[in-house]
N, C-alpha and C positions, 0 to 999 in steps of 0.2 A: 605500476599498481591497478587492481582493478575493480571499474566500477559497475557495478551492477542495480539496475531498477526491478523491485519487486512490485508487482501491481496485482490488481485483479478485485472484486465487489468485495463492499466493506463485512467482515465477517469470517473471509476465507483464508484468512492467516497472514496476510502479507507484512505486519508488523511484526511478529511473533517468529514468521524465518527469515525474516529480514537480521530480526536482533542475534538468531542463531549463525546466521551466515556470515554476520561481521563478527563474533566474538570467535567463529572457526577461522575467520582468514585475518582477525587480528587489525581489521579495519573498522574507521566510526560508522557508525547506523546513524542516518537521517531519515526522520518522519514527514511526512509533507503533514500531515496534520499540525505539526509543532510549527511551521513556517506558514501555514494558512488561517490557523484561527491565534488570538489573540488570546491570553491567560486570563480566562473570568474566571469568574463562582454564581452561577452552575456553568462550566465549560461550554467547551463548541458552540456558543450565541454569537460572537463576534466576530465574523471575518477583518484578516490585517488588509489593509490597504492595498494593494496590487502592486507599487511600484517596491514598496517597503519588504513585501513578503519575498517577490523576484531577487532585490538587493540581499536579504536574508538567505536566500538557497544559495546564490552566486559566491556569497562569502564563505559557503561551509563546503560547497560541494567543488571543488578545484578541480581543474583538467588533470595536473600531473599527481592529486594524490587518489588514492581508494578510498575506496566507501560502498554501502547500499543505503539505496534509498528506498524507503517503503509509502506505498499508497499511492496516489493518484495528483500527477500535476501537469494533465493534460493541456489546459488552456491560459497556464503562465510560467509551466516549466520548461518552454520552448529552447530557450537558451543553454539548458544543460544538456539537451538531448543527443546532441553529436560526442560528447563524453561516454555514453553507455557504450561497454562489451557486452553485456548482455541483459535481457526483458527475461524475468521469470514472468510469466502470467499464470497466476493460483485459478484455479475454476473448483465449485463445490456445488453438490447440489442444494439446489434453493430449499429446503426443507430443512437439512441437515445444518443450513449457512445459519438461517434465523433462529434456530435452536440455541447457536452456540451465539449468537448475539445477544437474544434475551438473559441468555444464562450471563454474559457478561456485563450487561447494565445493572440486574439484579446487583452483582458482587460489586461493581464498583460504584454504585449510587443507592441502592434498598430502598428504604422507605420515602425518599425523596422523588421516585418513579412510579410510584404508587398514586391510585387516587388521593387527591386532595395534597401530594406532595410539592414541592416548588419546584419540581423536574418533570412532571405528571404528562403536561400538554407538549411539551419538548421531545420527551423519550418517546411518544406516542408517533410524533411526527415523523422522528429519525426512521424509526421502525417502519414507517409507510414507505419512506424514503428508500431505505435498504431491500424493502419487500419487491419494490418496481424495477431492481437492477435488471432481472434478467427477461424486460419486457417494456422498459420504456425506451424512448428515441434517443436520440444524441445529443439532445438539448441539456441532459442530465450524467453526473457519472452513470454509466448503463454497457450491458454486454456490445450493446451498439456502435457505442461511442470510444470503447474499448477496441473492438475488431477495426475499427475504421481507422482508428488511431494505430495500432499495430501493423496493421498493410503498409502504411506509409516510413513507418522505422528502417533505416539499414542494418542494424544492431540484430546479432540473432536472438530468435525467441523462441525459450523453452517452456513449455506448458505441462504444467503439474496438474493432477487432481488432489486437491490438498486435503481428501478426506485421512489420511495417512497422522498420526501424531507428527508435528514439526521436528520433535527428533529424530523420528528416522525421515522425513526430507530431508533434513539438513545431513547426517550421516551416508545418504544416500547421493547427495550432489556433490558433486566435486567440481573443480575449477583449474584449469590445465593452459599454463602461457608457456605455448611455442612459437618460437620465431617472432615474437613480438603480437601475434594474434591470441585471443582469448577462445579457447573452447571449454564448453560447460556440457556435461551429460549428468545424468539418473542413471544408477545404479539397478533400476528396476524396471 
């Protein structure tokens, strides 16, 4: 069974592509946000204790099963890194990425993120954090941190520009197993 990690900046399409690949391959989709964050309302306000987060991840990302993990687990997902057959790193023009995030936030939360809404402050802080991805240092989820992490991985890394619709990315993506090894390519 193939085990793929799809990562990139917030808004680059990691979850969408991961869900499409998991469906195409008939394997579970795991999202790092589901492990990292406690279920709260408003959402994404309370990180789960690190030990519990790791235990949940290890229960679901078994080494003998197939799965697609999306998102970023750089500082707490080390125990499953040896299981990756492939890492897909998505990049997207920052302006396009931020426009996607703004639209996604508005669709998800509506008036809750507008001035006076119960999520307005949290949403603004999230947008500022997401926008800093390309310029921030390694202390946070950033291009610098991702590139450093990628350079230390043993699994092959497939780099894709996620400007194309997720359906096109998933259609162009193929995974081939040959003599126990996994190879991935994009038909683009």
